[in-house]
N, C-alpha and C positions, 0 to 999 in steps of 0.2 A: 680193860687194860688194851693198849695198842698191840696188835699182833703183826708179825712180820710176814704172815701168809696172805695179807689182804692186798697185796701190791699188784698182783696180775688180774685185771678185770676182764679182760677179752681173750678169747682163744687165740693161740699163736698161728701164724700162716703155715700151711703145710707145703710139702714138696710134691707136685703131681708128676706121676710116671705114666708116659704115653707109649705104649707098645704098638708100633706101626707095622703093617704087614702088606704083602702083595695080595690085592684084593681078587685075583682070579680064582674062581672056585674050581671044583671038580679035579682037584689034584695038587694045585700049586699051594693055595692057602692052607688047605687041610695039612699039608706035610710040614708047615711052618708054625702052626697054632701053638703047640706046646713049647717049642724052642724059643718063640717070640716072647710068650708070657712068662717063661721061666728067666728070660734075660731081665725083664722088668722086675721080677721078684727079687732077683739077685742084686740089682741096683738099689731097690727099695730097702732091703735088709742091711746092705753096706752102709748107706746113708744113715740109717736109724741108728746103726752101731757106733757111728763116728762123728755125729754132729749133735750138738746139744742147743737147746733153747736157753734164753736168758735165766730161767728158774733152774737150770741143771737137768731137766727132763730130756729123754731122747726126742729128736726130731720125728715128726710123724709124716709118713708118706702115703699118698693116696694112689692107687693104680686104676687106670680105666677098666671098666666092667668087662670089656672085650677088646680084642686086638682091633686096631684102627686100620681098616683097609679102604676106606673111602669117606666122603664128606659127612654122611649120615652118622656114622660112628664117631667122626671127629666132632660133630656138633654134640652127640650124647656125652662124649668125654668132657667137652667144654662145660656142659650143663652141670655134670657131676662135680667138676673141679669148682665151679662158682659156688655151688651149694656147700661144698666141704671146706671153703676158705683156703684154696690153693693159691700161693703167692709166688711160686717158682714152678717152671715145668721142665722135664727132661724127656725128650723122646729117644726111644732105643729101638734098634732094629737090626737083625742079621741079614736082611734081604732087600731086594728092590721093593719100593713102594711108589704110589702115585703122589708125587711131591706137594702140589698145591691142594689136592684133595685130602690130604692127611695131615698137613702142617698145623701148627699152633698158630692162630690168627689173632690172639689177645695182644694188643699193643703195650699194655701196661704190665705184662708179666715177663720178668727175665727168662730167657729160654735157651736151651742147648739141646743138641742132637749127637747121639752116639751111634755111629755107624760101624758095626762089627766089621773088622778087618779079617775076612775069610774068603776063600776061593770058590767055595762050592755055590755060595749065593752072593749076589753083588750088593752087600750093605753099604759099601763105600760109594758105589754108584748113586744110590739113593741119598747119602750124605751129601755128596757134591751138588746133586740136583736140588735138594730141598734147600740147601744153603743158598743156592744161587736164586731160588725163589723168595727166600727171606730178604736177601739183598734187593732184589728187584722191587719187593713190595714195601721197602723201608721198615722191615721188622727185623732188626740185626739179631743173629743167633750165634752161639758159640758151637763151634764143631770139635767133636772128639773123635779122633781116629787113632787107634793103637798102631804103634810102630811095627809091631811083628805080626805076621799071620797066624791066625788061630784056626784049630780044627772046629767044624761046625758043631761037633758035639762037646766042645769044651765049654763048661758052664763058668769058668773063672773070669774074673776081671783083672786084667794086666795091670802091672804097678803103674805104668805110665797113664793108663786110662783112669785108675784110681785116683791119682794125683789131680787130674783135670776135673774129674767129677767132684772132688772135694773142694777144690779151688773155686769152681763155678757155684756150687751148692752153698758154700760159705758166704760168698759175695752176693749171690742171688737172695739168700735168706736175710742178710743184712739190709738189703735194699727193701725186702718186703716188710721187715719188722719195723723200719722207719715209717712206712707209709701209714698215713692217717693219724700219726702221733703229733705231739706238739713240742715246740721249743718255747719254754716259759721264760721271759724276760722280767726280772724282779728289779725294777728301776730302768733307767735309760742309759745314756752315753756316760761312760766312765773316762774322765780326763782326756776327752777328745780322741779316744782309741776308735778308729774306723770299724774295727770289728764288732763293737758294740752298737754300731748303728745298723739295726736289724733290717735286712732286706727281705721283705716277705715273698717277693716274687721268686727269689732264689730257692727259699724253702718249699714253696708251693710247687714250682715247675720242675725242679731238680730232685727233690726228695719226697714230694708227695705229703708234706708236712703242712700243719698250720702254725700260726704264731699266736701265743697268748702273752698278755702283759698285765702286770700288777705294779702299782707304785710301792716304793720301799715303805711307805707310811702303813701299808697292810700289815708288815710286820709288827710296827708299833701298836697298831690297834689290837692285833691278836694277843700281844704281851698284856696290854693294859686290860683287855676285856677277858683275859685267860681262856682264849680259844686255843687250847692245846690240851693234851691229856695229862691231868695233875699227877695221876698215879705213875705214869711213865716218867714224868719229870723227876720224881722222887728217886726212882730207880736209876734214872740217867745221872743225877747228881752223885749218888752214891758210887756208881761205877766210874765216873770221872775222878772223883777224889781217890779212888783206889788205883786207878790205872793210867791217869794222865799227870805225869809229874811236872811240876812247874819248874822251869829252869830259872837262871839267874836274870835280874833286870839289867839290861845292857844301857839303859838310859841314864844320862847324867843325873847325879842325885837331886839336883834342885828342881828337875821336872818328872821324877818318878812319881807314879801314882801310890796312894796310900793302901795299906793291907785291906782296909774296908771297901776301898773302890776296887781293887783286884777281886775280892770275894763277890762283889755285886756284879762284876764283869762276867765271872764263871757262870752265875745264875742266868745272865742274860743270853751268853752265846749257846748255852744248852738249849734254852727256850727257842732261840733261832734256829737251831738245828732240827728241832721237832717242827717248827712252823714251815721252814723252807721245804722239808720233805712232805709235809701235809699239803702244801701249795702245789707241789709236783704231782703227787699220785693220789692225794685224798687220804682219808682216815675214817673208817666207820665209827670209830670211838667218838668223834666229833658230833655225830648225829644223836648218840645216846646222851650227850652233854646239852643237846638243844641247838646244834649249829649245823642243820641239815645242808645248807648251802655250801658251807666251808668243808663239809665232809666229802664233797664230790672231787675236789681237787681239779687240776688243769690237763690231765691226761698227757703229762709232760714226760718224754723219754730223756730229755736233757734240758737243763735250765741255766741261767746265768744270773749272777748278783752283782749289780753296779758298784755298790760300796763307795768307792772313792769318787768324789769327796763329800757329797751331801750326807752321806750316812756316816762315814768314818770321822769326819770333823766333830761329831757330836756323840755318836753311839760307838760300842765296841766293834771292832772290824769283823769282817766275815770269814777270816782265815780259819777258825775252828770249825764252823759248820761246813765249810767248802772241803777241808781236809777229812773230816769224818764222813760226810755223806759220799764222797769220792772213794772212800776206803771200803773194803769188804767185810767190815765188822763194826759193831758199835754196841751199846748196852743191851740191845735185843739179840745179840749174838752174831754168828757169822752168816752173811747174807750177800746178795748181789750189790755191787756198787750202785749208788745214785750219781748221775753225772752233773756236776755244777761248775760252770765255767767262771773263773775269777774275772772281775771287771766287765761281766757281762759280754765277754768276748765270744760272740755267738759262732764265729768262724773256727775258733780253736775248740769251742764246745762241740761243733759238728765233727772236727778232727778226732777229738776223744770218742765221740759217738762211733765213728767208724772203726777205731781200733777196738772198742769194747765189744761191738756187735760181731766182729771177726774173731775175737779171741776169748770172749766172756771174762776177762780179767780187768781190774782196775786200771786206771790210766793216770800218768803224771802230767799235770798241767804245770809248765814252767816258762819262764823268760828264757829266750835265747840270749844270754846276758853278754858273755864275753868270749872272745877268741884268745887263748892263751897259747903263743908260739913256743917252741922248745927253748928259744933263745931268751924270750921273755921270762919264762919260768926259771931258767938258769940264772938270769940277772937278779931277779928278786929273791929267789930262795937258795941258789947255789946248787939246786937238785937238777941232775939231767934226766929228762924223761925217757923211759924205756918201755919196752913190751907194747901193749896195746895203745898206749898214749904217746909212742915215741914221736909221731909226727904232729903233736899238738892236741889241744882239748878245747871243747866248748863247755863253758860253765853254765849249767842249767839251774836257775835258782828263781824262786818266786816267794811271796811272803807266806804262803801257807795252803794253797789249794792242792798241793801234790798229795795224792793218796798215800797213807802210811804204808800200803803195801810197797811203795816205792823205795822202802828202806832195804829192800833185798833180803829180808829176814826170813822169808818163806823159803824152804828148801826142797829141791828136786834132785835126787841122787847125791846129796851132800853139796850141792851147788846153790847159790843164791837164785831166787826166782819170784816171780809173780804168778800166782796160781788162780784159776777159776775158783769161785768161793766154795763149790762143793768139794774141793780137794784140799781146802785150807783146814788145818788143824787148830786146836785151841792153842797148842804150843807155838804155832806159826803166828797166830794173832797176837799172843802175849809178847812174843819177841819182837814183833813190830812196834807194839806199844812201849816195850822197854827201851827200844833204840830211839825213841822220840821224846823230846822234851818240849814243853809248852813255854815259850818265852814271852814275858810281857811285852806287848807291841811297842815298836819304835814310835814314841809320841810325836816325834817330829814329823812322821809320815802319817800316824793314826792318832789324831788328837783325842778321839773319843776312847782310846785304850783298846783292850782286848788282848788276845794271845796269838802268836804265831808258832806253827809247828816248826821244829828244828831237828833235822836229821841228815845223815850222810848216807848216800845210797852205796851199797856194797859193790864192789867191782866184779867184772867177769860175766855180767849179764848181757845176753844178746838183746838188743832193743831196737825199735823203729821209731824214729821221730817224723811226724808228718805235720803238715799245715795246709789248710785251704785258704785260698786268697781270692778275692773279687777284683777283676779288672774292667773298668768301664769299657763298653764296646766288645769285650771279649766274654765276660761272664766269669765263672768259677774255674780256678786252676789248683791243681793239688801238687804239693812238693813232698818228696819222701827221701829220708836218709837213714839207711840201716847202720848199725854200728854196735858198740859195746860200751857198757859202763866201765869206768876205770877207777881203781882204788889207788890213792896217793898216800905216801908216808904222812903220819899225823902231823908232823911239824910243817911239812910243805902245804898240806891242805890249810891248815890254821893260817899260815902267812898269806895265802891267796884269798881265802875266805874272809879275813878280817879287813881286806881292802874294800868290801862291799858290806852288806848287812849280815853279820854272823849268826843272827837269829833265825834265819831262814833255811829251808831244807835245800840241799845241794846234790846234784847229780853231776859228775864229771863224765862227759860223753866223748867218745872218740869214733867219728863216722868211718865207715870202710871206704878207702879210696880206690879210684880206678885209674888215675893218672891223667884223666881227660875231663875237659869241661868243668862244671860245677864241683866235680869231685877229683879235680887235679891235686888239690891239697886241702887241709883242714880250713885254712883261711877262705879258699873259694867257696866252701860250704857255707860258712858264715856270711860271706859277702854276697851270696845269691839268695839267702834266706829272705822270704818275702814279708815277713812281719816280726813283731817283737816277741811273739809267743810260739811255742810248739807244743804238741801233745806226743807223749812217749809212751809207747806200748811194749809190753814184754814180747820178745821173739822177733825174729826176722820175718815180718809180715808184708813187705813191700810188694811182692807178687800178688798177694790177696787184695791189698790196697789197689793196685793197678787194675785188676780184674773188676772190683767194685766200681772204680771211677769210670770204666768204659760202660758198665751197665747204666750209670747214671749220667752219661755222656758229659763227663768232666775230664778234660785233658790233663795229662801230667807233664809238669814243666821241667822237673829235674828228678832223677832217682839214680840209685846205684845198684839195681837189681839185675842179675845176669839175664841176658837176652832169652836164654833157654827157658827160663820161669815165666816169661811174660805171656799171658793168655787173655786175649781180647776176642770180641766177636770176628768171624771169618771175614765179614765185609770190610774191616779195617784194612786188609790187605789189598783191597781194590783202590785204595787212596795212596798207594805206593809201598813198596817193600824195602827200598834202599834207605829210607828215612822214616823209621818207625815213629819217632817222635813227631815229626811234621804230619805223618798220616793220622796219627791220633787226634791232632788239632783239627785236621780237615774232616775226618769222620765225625767227631763230636759236633762241629759246626753244621755239617750237613743233616745229620739225623735229628739234632736238637733235644731238648730236654724231654724225657719220657712222658711227663705230665702236663705239658703245655697244651 
């Protein structure tokens, strides 16, 4: 029987902690040994308690065997980190050290330096010196400097330092977790959508990932040759019959499919779910069934399914497998979401991946479908928008890839939320399922039938919408919009929703406005959005996305994050401080992708 614990095949990358020290012996170094190593241990404990791997376990930190006072100890530390699988490094010190002799020189590892703000020993002086060296050598590093002076014997980590440590570590770990993984394209280009035209150079040079490809006929082959776990299939079908309620058929009577066809579609879409998951990560059970090659999978951390139209004109659509795999639960119980981009939109898939790795939560894949102005809503429904949505709304809706977590039926302190899977209860999962109906697919869109998930996201959730775009001659660019989900009166929602396809899941989104630029008003957000899709993550994670983008050398073209929260490598300031957006573009172009 397929088990849910077979997913993680390799060890996760670790965070390396580098305690650097003044190398002068006979008094200076000796007086600082305990203090410096204790600082490293404090950072290690803090990060392990506050950051989780995708499987829910605590992040592991590796500390250098000795304090690093010169190049020999730096080399020994680098050797230890390489053997231990370190993917992110943080240098800590309360004192002056020899900059270029002690610095982390690995160009492929995100790096930060915390220089203790104390007056007894000049940790801040080392911080400035070593960050200057990083910039001069083209190895950008993040600088962490506490706002308030600490006493030298104070072992605590100030709150502002904690915030920067966590922001860097989350983003650095996200970059490290992507490295070496695959994007699996199942099929090719969907309806001419440029995001499904896979750019392998982008994945290789900016993310350190490889690309894997299979034709959609591989799904047909595996169905017909029964290359899936039959025992799991029986369990899955029983679970679906109990938990996935079928909604009314919205098709005109003359083109509605028969009950027999609908029942066959359920069997097919469940098998498709098993098969797409197995294609991504493999399944040991297949080897037991005599399919050793298929059991390996494609080492995919994210995938995309073309679907339209070569598949959906003949077979049931991919909405069920996309929605279920993107969710945090299925017939095997509560588990980490698998990321599947509809229409093989790899760029939105990567946007979902960014959000997932930063939060460990499921992601909503949606069309950025319609801007509804307050005047338009009032004209159509007679309702005057108030509260979070008073300035207008974006209608986020797509035929089924949105994770069921996006219902907002998981609760934190009595409020709607989307939680990491290890915090989700059986009640949470059941409430998400109860809030979702599975509507027979719109046959005019999907001639082959199938089912689309239909739910309405609860209002009041803080969320962040993001989108990665590729621009010829420029490269990748990231867009970010923080805001809130909005709940409308039922009759108002119905009138607006029925103007499009009411069988699809809806999220009403109100971006936070700044009164300037692309966030002057809600219309400007819609007007400046770079593609037809967006990835929506729970929480206001724009600052973390900006930090991650800078690690990956991807400039951010629009965001509504407070300036005080923006954290990029110190060298970005060398490209201008009056125009942070322009400096970001210049720095990313200058340093170039990490893996090129």
